[in-house]
N, C-alpha and C positions, 0 to 999 in steps of 0.2 A: 478201449476199455481202460479204466484206471484202477489201480490197486496199490495199497501201501499197508504194511503190517503194523499192528498195534500190540506190543507186548503187554502182558498182564501177569498177575499172580493169583487170581481168584477165578477158577473155572465156573463156580456157581454163579458168580456175579455176571460174568459174560453170557452164560445161558439165560439168566433172567432178563437181561436186555434183549437178546435174539428172540426169545419167546414172549416177551412183554409187549405192550401197546406202542413203545417207541416214545421219544421225548415229546412228540406232537401228534400222537395217536396215528402214526404213519404206517405202523406194521399191520399187515393183514394176512391171515392164513399162513402163519409161520409153520415150516415143515421141512424135513431133511430131504434133499435131492441126491446126496451121494454120502458115503461114509467109508472108513477103513475096511469094513468087512461086507458092506451092503446089507447087513441085518440088524443094524444098530436100532435099539428101541427109540421110537419117536414120540415125544410128548405132544406133538402137533397133530398126530394121527391116531394115537392110542390113548384114550383117556385114563387108562390104568397105569400109564408110565409117568413117573414124576421127573422133575428136573434133577432131584438128588440122585435118582437111579442113573440118569444120563451122565451126571458129573462123576459118579463112582466109576462107570465103565471107561470114561475118558481118562481118569486120573489113575488108572490101575497100575501103569508102569511107573508113575511118579511116586506112588506109595510104596512099591516094591523096591525102588531105587534106594530107599533107606536113608537118605540125607537130603537136606534142603536144596531145592533148585530155585535160583533166583529167577523170577518171572518165567515160569514154566508154561505160561499160556501163550499161544501164537494165534492171534486174531487178525485175519486179513479180509477185509471187504473187497468185493470185486464188482465194479459198476460199469454198466454199458453206457455208450454215449446217448444222450437224449434222442438223437435222430435214428438210432438203430431200431431195427425190428424187435419184437418181443420174442425172446427165446423160450423154448419149451423146457420143462423140468429135466428131460433127457439131456438136452444140450447144455444146460447149466451144470448137470452132473458130470458130463464128459469134461468140460472146462475146469471143474474143480479138480478132478482126477489129474489132469495134465498140470495144473499149477502146483499141487502139493508135491508132484514128482520133481517138477523143475525147482522148487524152493528147497528140497532136500528133506522135506517132512515124511514122505513116503515114496522114495525112488521106485521107478517102475521095475517089477520083478524082484523087489526086495522084501522078503517075508517078515523082516524085523523092523519095518517102518513104524513111525509114530501112529497113535490113534487120532483120528480126525473125523469131523463131519462138515458138511456144507448145508447151510439153512438158508431157505429162500422165504422172504416175507414181503416181497414186492416184485412188480414185473421186471424191473430194471437192474436188480443186483441180487448177489448172494453174499453170505458171510461164511468164510471158512474158519473153523475154530479147532485147534489141535492143542496137544500136550506135547512138549518137546523131548520127552524120555521115550527111547526106542524100546522095542520088545527084548532086545539083548541087553537092556539096562545101560545103555550109553546115551549120551546126549546128541540130538541131531546136529549135524554140521550145517549151520545156516549162514555161514560166512558169505557175503555178498549175495544173498538170496534175492534181493530186490532186482539186481541186474539180470539174473537168470529168469525170474518171472516176467520181467518186462520183455525179454527176448521171445519168451513163449507167448505172451499176449499179442505181440506183434504177428506171430504166425497164426494165432487164433483169429485175429481180425481178418486176415487175408482169407483163410479157409472158410470162415463162416459168412463172408460177405459183410463185414461190419466196417464202420468208419475207422480208418487208421489213425491212431494217436501216436504213431512212432515218433513224430517231430517233438511231442511233449515230453519224451522220455530221455532227451539229450541233456547233458550238463549245461550246455549253452542256454537252453530254454529255461531250465530251472534257475539258472543264475540271473537270467534277465528279467523274468516276470516279478511283479511285486507280490508281497507275501499276502495270502488270503487270510481273512479273519478266521478264527477258529470257531467250532460249534459253540463253545462257551461264550465267546464274544458276540455271536449272532444272537443268542438267547438273551444275553444281558441288554443288548440294544432294544430287543423286542420288549422285554420287561420294563425297561425305563421309557418306552415310548419314543425312542430316538429314530430318526430317519435312516441312519446308517450306523455301523459299528464304530466305536471311538477310534479304532486303528485307522479306519478309512478317513475319518474327519481329521486326524492327526496328520496322516500323509498328505492330504490335500492342502493343509495349512502350511506344512514344511515345504512342499512343492511351490506354493505360491509365494512364500517368502524367498525362496531361491531363485525364482524366475528373473533373470536379468540382473541379479545382485553382483555387484562389482568385486567384493571381497567378503571375507569372514565377518568383519565388523558390521557391514551393512546387513548381511544375512541375519545376524544375531539381533540387530535393532528391528528388523522387520518381524522376526518371531516374536519379540516382546510387544510390538504394537499389535499383534493378533492375540496376544495373551497366552502364547505357547511357552511352556517352561522349557529351559535349555540347560545343558550341562555337559561337561567334557569328562569322558571316562579316562582314568589315568592308571598307569601301572604302578606297582610299589615304588618304582624309581622316580615317579612323578611325571614321566613322559606321557604325553597324550596318546591314547590308543583309539579313541572314537568319540563320537557324538551321541547324546541321548536326549529324547524329547518326551514331553508329557503335556496332557491337557489338564488344566487346573481342577476341573470338576471331576476327573477320572482318577479316583483314589482307591487304595486298598487298605489293608490293616496297618501298613507302616508308612502310608503317605501316598504320594502321587505314583501312578502306575507308569514307569518309564519304558520306552521302547528305544532300543538303539537304532541308528539310522539304517543299518543293514537289515533289521527286522522288519522295517516298514518297506523298504525296496532296496535291491542290490545297488542301485546307483545313488542311494542316499547315505551310503557309508561315508565317513569323514574323508577317507582317501579320494573317493570319486567326486565328492563336493569340492574338495581343494584342487583337484585336477581341473574342474570347470573354472575356478577362479584363475588358475595359472595359464588358462587359454587367453585371458585378457578380455577386454570389452571396449567397445567404441562409445564414446559419450555422444548422445543423440544431438541433432541440430536443435537450436532454439527456434521456436516459432511464435507467431503472435498469439496472445491468449484467446482470440476469437476462433482460430483454426487449429489449435494444438492437438486435440484428440484426432481430428481427421488427418492431420499431417503425420502423426505417429503411426497410424494404421497404414497410410499410403506408403511410408518409408519401409514399413515391416512387409507390406505385400511385395515390394520390389525385391527385398532380400529373399523371401520365400520363392519367388519366381526364379531367381538365380540359382537357388538351392535345388530346384526341380531337376536340373541337368545331372546332379549326382546320382539320381536314381533312374534316369531314363534308360540307360543301357542295363537291362536286367541281367546280362552275362558278365558285367563288370565284377572284377574281384576286389575292388577297393571297398572293403567292408568298413574301413576307418571313416571314410567320408559319409557312407550311409549312416553309420552310427552317430556321427556328429549331426547329421541333418535330422534324424528321428529324434534324438535327445533334445536338440534345440527346438524342434517343432513342438514338443511338449511344453517347453517353457513359453514359447509364444502363445500357445493356447491358454496356459495358465494366466499369463498376463492379459489376454483378451477377456477371459472369464472374470478376472478381478476388476476390470474397468468397463465391462459392457452393461447395457441396460437389462432389466428382467426379460426383455423380448427374446435374448439370445444367451444370457449368462449360463443358464442351466445346460443348454445344448453344448456350449463351448467347454464347459467343465467335464460333461460326459465324454466329449471327443477326446479331450486330454487324457481322461482316465483310460479310455479304450486304447489311445495310442501308445501310452506307457507300456502296454503289454506287447509292443512290437519291438522293443529295444534289443540291441545286439550285445551279448556278453562277451567277455574275454577279448575284446577288440579295443585298441587305443583309438579314441576318437580323434579325427584330424582337427588340429588346433585352429587353423584359419576358418574352416567351416563351422566349428562350434562357436568360435569368437562372433561371426557374422550372425548367426541365429540368435545367440544370447543377447547380441546388441540390438536386434529387432524386438525381442521381448522388452528390453529396457526402454527403447523408444516408445513403445505402447504405454508402459506404465509412467514414465516420466511425463508424458503428455497428457495424463489425466483421464478421468472417467468421461465417457461420452454420453450424450443425451439420446442419441439414436435417430434424430431427424435431420433433414437438409443434407449438408455436406458431410456430416458425421455418419449418417445412414449410408450414404454412397460409399464412403471410405470403408465402413464395416463390410459392405457388400464386396468390395474389391478384395480385402484381405481374406474374407471367408472364402471366396472363389479360389484364391490362391492356395489356401490350406486344404480346400476340397480336392483339388488336383493332386496336391502332395500326398494326401491320405490314400488316393487311388493308386498313385504310383508306389507307395510303400507296399500296398496290398499286392501288386504285381511283382514287386522285387521279391518279397518273401515267397509268393507262389512259385516263381521260378526257381527257388531253392528247395521246394518241398516243405516249407514251413507253414503248413495249413492253418495252424492255430493263430500264428502271427498275422497271416494274411486275413483271417476272419476278423480278428481285432481291428485291424486297419480299415476293413470294410464297414465295421460298426461305427468307426469314428468318422468315416465318410458319410454315413447316413445321418448322423447327428449334425454334421457340417452342412449337408443338404438342407436339413430343416432350418437351421439358423440362417443360412444364406437366403432361402426363399422368403423368410420374414423381412429381410432388409432390402432384397432386390426387386421384389414384385412391383412395388409402387414406382420407383424411378425407371425401370425398364418399361413399364406401361406408358409413362410419359414420353419416353424416348421413341417408343413404338408410334405413338400418335404424331410426334414430331416428324418421324420418318415418312409416315403415310401422308403428311401434308406437303412434303417437298414435291416440287414441280417435277413432272416426269423427266425433262432433260437432266435435272440434278441427280435424280435416282440413277439415271442411265450412266451419268458421269461417274458416280461413286462405284457402281458395279464394274465399270471399266478399270477404275483404280484397283479393285480387288483382283481382277484378272491379270493386270500387269505386276502386281506385288507378289502374288502367290502362284504356286504350281497350279496346273489346270484343274486336276482332280480336286485339290483342296479348295480352290475358288468355287467350283461347281457345287461342292457340299455347302459352302457357307452361303452362297446365294439362294440355296434351297431351304435353308432353316428358317423357322418362324421368327427368330430374333434378327433377321437381316436388316429390317427396316430401322431397328434401334442402332444397329451399326452404321447404317447409312447416314442417319441423323448425326451420329458422332463424328464421322468423317467430314460431313459437310460443315458442321460446327468448327471442327479443328481447321479446315481450309480457311474459313471465314476469319479465324483468329490469326491467320498468318502462317500456320504450319503446312508442312508437305504432307498430305494424307498418305501418299504411297509409301513414304519413308517410315512414317509412324506405324503403319499397318506391317511393313516388313520387319520393323524392329519388335513389334509386339508378337508376331507370330514366330520369330526366330528364337525366342527363349525356350521353347520346347514344342514337340509335335502336339497337335491338338486332337488327335483321334481318341484319347482317353477322355476328353472333357464331356460333361453332359451336354453342354451348349457352347460350341467353339465361338459362335458370334458374341455370346455374352461375355466370355473370357476376354476377347479381344476388344469388346466395348469398354470394359473396366480398365483394362491395361492402357488403352489409347487416351481415355479420359484422364487417367492418373498421370501419364507421361507428358500429356499436353497441358496439364493444369487446367482442364476445363471445369466449369462450375458445376455443381450437381444439377440433375435435371429439374428437380422441384424449384431451384432458384431461377432457372431459365423460364419455367412456366409461370412463376410468381412475377417475374420481370415483365413478361408478356402481357400478363393480366393487368398489371399496374400501368403499363403503357396504354392499354386499351381504355382503362378508367380514366386516364389523363386526357385522352382524345375526346372521350365522350364529354368530359367536363369542359374542355376548350370549346367544342361544338355548342354545347348548351349555352356558354356564355356569349357565343357570337350571334345566336339567333335573336331576332327581333321579337319583342313581346308587347302585347297590348294588354292593359289592365282595365278592369271595370270599376270605375270610380264608385267609392262607397257612398251610400246615402246616409246622411247623418241620422243616428239613432236606429239604423236598420242593418241587420247583420247580413254578411254577404253569404249567400246560400251555395254558390257555385265556385269551383276552384279557378285559378287563373288559367286563361286560355292562351294557347300559342297558335299562330296561324299555320295552316298546312303548308308544306313545301311542295 
């Protein structure tokens, strides 16, 4: 369950909302499920009761107090998780009584507690509404009420068999996740016909400008290229205290609507961004113009494969390396989304946004790991946008395969620590990456599968023996039983024909991490071996084979003797040229 108080100063306004239709007509059958005395008049059940009468009952002690009370309204929504069962009115009523006691509104056994009601107008939540002056005309002690309520919610979840959200109540979780759009921002986006709130669009733009940027100057230049407004917040002394960003079309009464970096996401504060720059960055290798996008993706996939080891041991206490890997993976995905075709751009961007919800707060990222991942993002960006076909499509499948494994490992790493929401976010990222991977990998894997099936049986047997020599027996058995085995066999045979040692390549590819987590171990090994051995994409091999076949046919046709039928003058030839049978 989630709950957060909303202080206010108008009891009648809060009641009008609770008993009204809602901002999108979402309120149905509003009625009281619990109250301070159990006999409170309910406008939702008694047509003779007005909101004014209910307001006067709730405000009685506030009026008797005799002096102004700032924000005397205590409004606390309490919402169940979407996967939870529907609770009865009686259950919601008991939950409300426990929460007002925990908050300090109406402590158990205290006859002088504040007046309060709990209104239900939907299956999955209630609203607790109270006034904060007690019957003894003192103000309720609400200091740190949120912590007490959250402790009680954890107990309620356990006792009622509801999904536990205890991991979302930690300071670390709150500090790590990006800030959600407010209700007003969501309604504004809907009113303007935008696909997403402008806070989200701005955060995406800032992240893409940051991905692989070497320093502040480059970061600012990238923001300007995207049309993002940028400024530095300064103290009266003139010292820089933070960054702020705005979209040019997002304006209010006094100009652009600025967001500080920390209001977009905790890791987009000025201090956290400068820490990324301080980690340094490696300049990518220069590649030929024809192969640059593919080369950048292959280089990045190697880095991601090496980073997998930082998360393989779920019992490891090295949170710094994990934090660097996760933060860097988001940058790699942002770089990939910025340079991908429409085939996978959306999925890559959604995977990045899901993965940013798995970050680790209050932990100093390991500089060397962060440098490696940020350098991988830079390699993708520096080598330009991909077209998606041929060599670039195979390279995209390779990097997506590596990122998919990384997302799965991030989910396992968080789950082992009881961070269920971060684990769920990583699983969501993995699903987006599966979709993107399938779009790039299906065609080249089908070609390699056909190549493998055409191998002579002795060659297939030879490559199977290579697998048995290079890998442990149980792992080899699983690989040889997978559907993708023929594509791997074709790759091993091709590598051997190119002068490589297939056994050494296979051992190297499998040693980077265990493969039990992979959706298809043979596919992962296929991409790694092709990358490590520098093998051409499957489509290129198929096209070369087709071209050679056409050349052979043309040569054969030219070598065949032909006889012609001499044309009779002024008479058209009615039949084609004939070739003798062979």
